C-alpha positions, 0 to 999 in steps of 0.5 A: 019914190024917186032916188032923190026923194029916197035920199032926202027921206033917208037923210032925215033919219041920220043920227050923231056920230057918238050914237052910231058908234055906241050902237056898233057891236064888237066883231065876233070871233069865229073859227069858221074859216081856218084856211091858211093864207099865203098872205097872213097866217090866221089862227082859229082865235082870230077874226075873219071879217065878213065884208060887203061891197055895195056896187059892182062898178069899176071901184067895187069890182076892183076891190072884190078882185083884190080881196079874192086874191087873199085866201082868208077872204075868198068866202067872206066877201059879197058884192051887192049890185042893183043892176042885172047881171050883164050878158055876153052881148054887153061887150058888143054894146057901145059904152063910154070909154075910160082912160086908165093912168099909170100909178092908179087905174093901170096899177090896180089892173096890174095888181089884179093880175089883169094886164094881159086881159086889159090889153086885149080890149083897149084897141077900140078907142085910141089915145088921139085927142082932137080939140076944135071950136064950134066952127070945127077948126082944130085948135089942138091935136094930141096923138097920145103917148101910150101911157093912158090907154082907153077901154070901154066901161063895159069891157073894164067891168067884164075883165074885172068880173072874170077875176073872181067867182061869179057867185060873189056878186048878188045881182038885182039887189036894191039896197034899202039902208045900211044901219048898225047891226046886232050880231055884227057891226052893220046890217044891210037891208035890201029888196023886200024885207031882206037883210044881212049883217056884216063886219065891214061895209064898203060903199062903192055905190056911186053918186046916190050911195046908200052906204054914205047915208050911214056915215055922219058928216058926208055931203049929198051931191049937188047939181054941177050946172052942166047936163048932157044928151048922149047919142051913139052912131054905130058903123060910123066909117061905113055910113058917114066916112067924112064924119069918121075922118072929122072926129078921128080914132080917139076922142074929139071935143068941139067947144063953143059958147057954153056948150060942147060936143064930145065923142069917143070911138068904140066897139062896132066902129061906133062914135059915142057922143055927148052934147054938153050944155051949161044950163041952170037947172038939173031938171032942164031937159024935163022942164023943156021937154027935150028928154021926151021928144022922139029923136027926129023932133029932138034933132030939129030942135037942136039944129034949128034953135039958136040956144042950141047948135043952130049956128055951129059948123055944118059937119058938127050938125051932121054929127048930131043929126047922125046921132039922133037918126041912130037912136030910138031913145036919147039919154038925158042926164044932169051932172052932179058933184060933191064939195071939193073938200069932202070928208066925214066922221070916221066910223068903225067898220064902214067906209066909201070909195069911188064916186060914193066918196068923192063925186066930181064932174068928168075929168078923166080921173074919176075911175082912176081914183076909184080903182086906186081907192080900191087898191089902197083899201084892200091893203088896209084890210088884208094887212090887219086881219085878226087885229080889229084895232089895227084894222080901224087905224089902217082904214082911218089912215086910208080915208085921210089919204084919200080925202087929200088926193081927191080934193086936189083932183076935184079942184082940177075937175071943177076948173076943167068944167068951167073952162069947157062949158062956162066960157063964152069964148071957148075953147080959149081958156081950155087951151090955156089950161091945157098948155098950162098943164103941159108946162106944169104951171098953176097960174091958170086958176087966177086967169079962170077966175078973172075971165069967166062970167060970175 
């Protein structure tokens, strides 16, 4: 069964909010962890919640790191992750880069006590940003101001994992369902007929969240209208010095007629690139057979057919060719999103953060929102230990604040995707949007609505 089919089948069994709430038992008081906290003084009659975090991405790991700093929670937090434990060699594997922002991602890193560790990994990709058209004519060149440093996803996860004991994470664990429990609020079923109950569950498990299915009123992801092929070229400067000069030391973006080439520099002097295409169906790559072609045949198709990149600049085509030549298997994926106004019926003992809570198309904000979610939720949890009523109030307030924040960012992300990949005259509207953001005006939304094809 595919993940999407699994999601559909599970959704059919959702029950109404009142039924769910009635099934949730009150938290059981325990004196199991009498250790004194430097944050909150616990007594033997107070509750120390058993917390599950589903998902070991940046949001889930940030929350685990922050909760581990609280003495009373060092032995009551468990992280579940479907993937295998990353090996040390993963740090030498090129991956996509993330730019962390002041007041969100960087603030969370500081609160985790990882600012120094972060700085040791953020030199692989500079903040430079070059925007060009499909003829490789540079339209915008931003050197970066040092306020939004880049770090690879692999490196970010690595430094977060070093901030708490490794036994907290249960790798190779596939979550089957999250349902009301018997002795505690929630039961997590995983792998083959295994289960465990928890007082509080946090869904940080991304686009196809299993935790989300337990919460009434949530929306499942829908296809955004854009899909991509991912290619990586290691040792770019040595092998292709002219291409290295073309794309610079940071991020490079070439846009034209509802397509785009995005590249980011990374470990091994690599260029990680994404060939973005505005296509009608989430299954476009499989329907056309692009996702099953050997890289050499894919290269011929991408560079030889009008609907793809045949009429693009020769250097940009060389960049695509270099990516195909370096790959054994090309990654092909559709991009999904959730409604701009995504919220749900609050249910005690469970919540969502990151993409599980507010999936949006790439805009540079997703990981920052997820890490800020983790920071704010950690404060809600640790400020109300031993007081179940206050805990529920704090989490509900956290959710309402998160919904407002993510709605604004989702609107901006949707507009960004529209001007990049749905404008026949790209990068015209993208450049107007960038100038508008610099000037602080909001009038670009009306221009986008008027000029983009319906």
